[in-house]
C-alpha positions as CSV (number, residue, x, y, z in Angstrom):
1,M,-54.9,-56.3,-77.5
2,Q,-54.9,-52.6,-77.9
3,I,-54.4,-49.9,-75.2
4,I,-56.7,-47.0,-75.7
5,E,-58.4,-44.1,-73.9
6,T,-62.2,-44.3,-73.8
7,P,-64.2,-41.3,-75.0
8,D,-65.7,-38.9,-72.6
9,M,-69.4,-39.7,-72.6
10,W,-72.9,-39.1,-71.0
11,V,-75.0,-42.1,-70.4
12,L,-78.4,-43.0,-69.0
13,S,-77.9,-46.0,-66.7
14,I,-79.4,-48.4,-64.3
15,S,-77.3,-50.2,-61.7
16,R,-77.7,-53.6,-60.2
17,K,-75.9,-56.0,-58.0
18,L,-76.1,-59.4,-59.6
19,T,-74.3,-62.5,-60.8
20,L,-73.0,-63.3,-64.3
21,S,-75.9,-65.7,-64.8
22,Q,-78.4,-62.9,-64.1
23,I,-77.1,-60.4,-66.7
24,K,-79.3,-61.6,-69.5
25,A,-82.5,-61.2,-67.6
26,A,-81.3,-57.9,-66.2
27,A,-80.5,-56.5,-69.6
28,A,-83.8,-57.7,-71.0
29,E,-85.6,-55.9,-68.2
30,C,-83.6,-52.6,-68.1
31,A,-83.0,-51.8,-71.7
32,P,-86.6,-51.1,-72.5
33,L,-86.8,-48.8,-69.3
34,I,-83.9,-46.8,-70.6
35,E,-85.3,-46.7,-74.2
36,H,-88.6,-45.5,-72.6
37,E,-86.8,-42.7,-70.6
38,I,-84.8,-41.6,-73.7
39,T,-88.1,-41.2,-75.7
40,R,-90.0,-39.7,-72.8
41,H,-87.3,-37.0,-72.2
42,N,-86.5,-36.4,-75.9
43,L,-82.9,-37.5,-75.4
44,Q,-80.7,-38.2,-78.4
45,K,-78.6,-41.5,-78.4
46,S,-75.0,-41.0,-79.1
47,G,-73.4,-44.4,-79.2
48,S,-73.6,-48.2,-78.7
49,W,-75.0,-49.8,-75.6
50,L,-72.5,-50.7,-72.9
51,F,-72.4,-52.8,-69.8
52,I,-70.0,-51.7,-67.1
53,A,-68.8,-54.2,-64.4
54,H,-66.8,-53.5,-61.2
55,H,-64.7,-56.4,-60.0
56,L,-66.0,-58.9,-62.5
57,P,-66.0,-62.3,-60.8
58,K,-64.5,-65.5,-62.2
59,N,-67.5,-67.6,-61.4
60,S,-71.3,-67.4,-62.1
61,K,-72.4,-67.2,-58.4
62,T,-70.5,-64.2,-57.0
63,L,-72.4,-60.9,-56.8
64,F,-70.9,-57.8,-58.4
65,D,-71.8,-54.3,-59.4
66,W,-73.1,-54.0,-63.0
67,Q,-74.5,-51.2,-65.0
68,I,-76.3,-51.0,-68.2
69,C,-75.8,-47.8,-70.1
70,C,-76.9,-46.1,-73.2
71,P,-74.8,-43.1,-74.3
72,V,-76.8,-39.9,-74.9
73,M,-76.0,-36.4,-76.0
74,K,-75.6,-34.2,-72.9
75,P,-79.1,-32.8,-72.2
76,D,-79.5,-29.2,-71.0
77,S,-81.4,-30.7,-68.1
78,Y,-82.7,-34.1,-67.0
79,D,-85.2,-34.8,-64.1
80,G,-86.1,-38.4,-64.9
81,A,-86.1,-41.5,-62.9
82,L,-82.9,-43.1,-64.1
83,H,-79.2,-42.1,-63.5
84,L,-77.6,-39.6,-66.0
85,L,-73.9,-40.1,-65.5
86,H,-70.8,-38.6,-67.0
87,L,-68.1,-41.2,-67.8
88,E,-64.7,-39.7,-67.7
89,P,-62.1,-41.2,-70.1
90,I,-60.1,-44.1,-68.7
91,I,-57.2,-46.2,-70.1
92,V,-58.3,-49.7,-71.2
93,A,-56.9,-52.8,-72.8
94,T,-59.4,-53.7,-75.4
95,R,-60.3,-56.5,-77.8
96,N,-63.1,-57.2,-80.2
97,H,-65.1,-60.4,-80.1
98,Y,-66.9,-61.5,-83.2
99,G,-69.2,-64.4,-82.6
100,S,-71.9,-65.8,-80.3
101,L,-72.3,-65.1,-76.6
102,R,-71.4,-68.7,-75.9
103,T,-67.9,-67.9,-77.0
104,L,-67.6,-64.4,-75.4
105,F,-65.6,-65.6,-72.4
106,T,-63.5,-68.4,-74.0
107,Q,-62.6,-66.6,-77.2
108,G,-63.0,-62.9,-76.0
109,Y,-62.3,-62.5,-72.4
110,A,-59.8,-65.2,-71.8
111,P,-57.2,-64.2,-74.4
112,L,-57.5,-60.5,-73.4
113,I,-57.0,-61.4,-69.7
114,R,-54.0,-63.6,-70.6
115,E,-52.4,-60.6,-72.6
116,I,-53.0,-58.1,-69.8
117,E,-51.5,-60.5,-67.3
118,M,-48.4,-60.9,-69.4
119,S,-48.0,-57.1,-69.9
120,R,-46.8,-54.5,-67.5
121,H,-50.3,-53.3,-66.8
122,D,-52.6,-53.8,-63.8
123,F,-56.3,-54.2,-63.8
124,S,-58.4,-51.2,-62.3
125,G,-61.3,-53.3,-61.4
126,E,-63.6,-51.8,-64.0
127,S,-64.5,-53.7,-67.2
128,R,-66.8,-52.8,-70.0
129,E,-68.7,-54.5,-72.9
130,I,-69.6,-52.4,-75.8
131,Y,-72.3,-53.8,-78.1
132,H,-71.4,-52.5,-81.6
133,D,-73.5,-55.0,-83.4
134,W,-76.1,-56.8,-81.4
135,N,-78.3,-59.3,-83.3
136,G,-80.5,-60.7,-80.5
137,S,-79.9,-63.2,-77.8
138,V,-80.2,-66.3,-80.0
139,S,-77.9,-65.0,-82.8
140,T,-74.7,-66.7,-83.5
141,Y,-72.9,-63.4,-84.5
142,H,-72.3,-60.3,-82.6
143,H,-69.6,-57.7,-82.4
144,I,-68.8,-56.9,-78.8
145,E,-65.8,-54.9,-77.7
146,I,-64.3,-56.1,-74.4
147,Q,-62.5,-53.4,-72.3
148,F,-60.6,-53.8,-69.1
149,G,-59.7,-50.6,-67.2
150,L,-56.0,-50.3,-66.3
151,S,-54.5,-48.7,-63.2
152,R,-51.1,-48.6,-64.8
């Protein structure tokens, strides 16, 4: 586990209220919409895709607030249909997961949660997944950075 400050960034984003089991379908639906909007408005990507969760549940049936975001260079103006958001820096506990989505929770999330719970830090309620190396939903190898916001 590392404790870091996230970078200040601008993102094009779509928000949904969904369950953990609905993320795959929502990402498949929303990512092309964001890509289209980036192209349509001549925006420049500036980082890896990220998912932001607020109060991530411990089961696959509870609804929570989720955002899919693509970092972009701050445009002079934007009048498109999606949300252009400015993400302020936050302090997070982070861990990299290298492997399949099947092991993301058992080998990625679970060890990080245990480390945070054993530390002096408290969860803020925000968590993020940054997709540094995404190789498609059926791939057995990805590089996903998991981040939990810390309130202290």
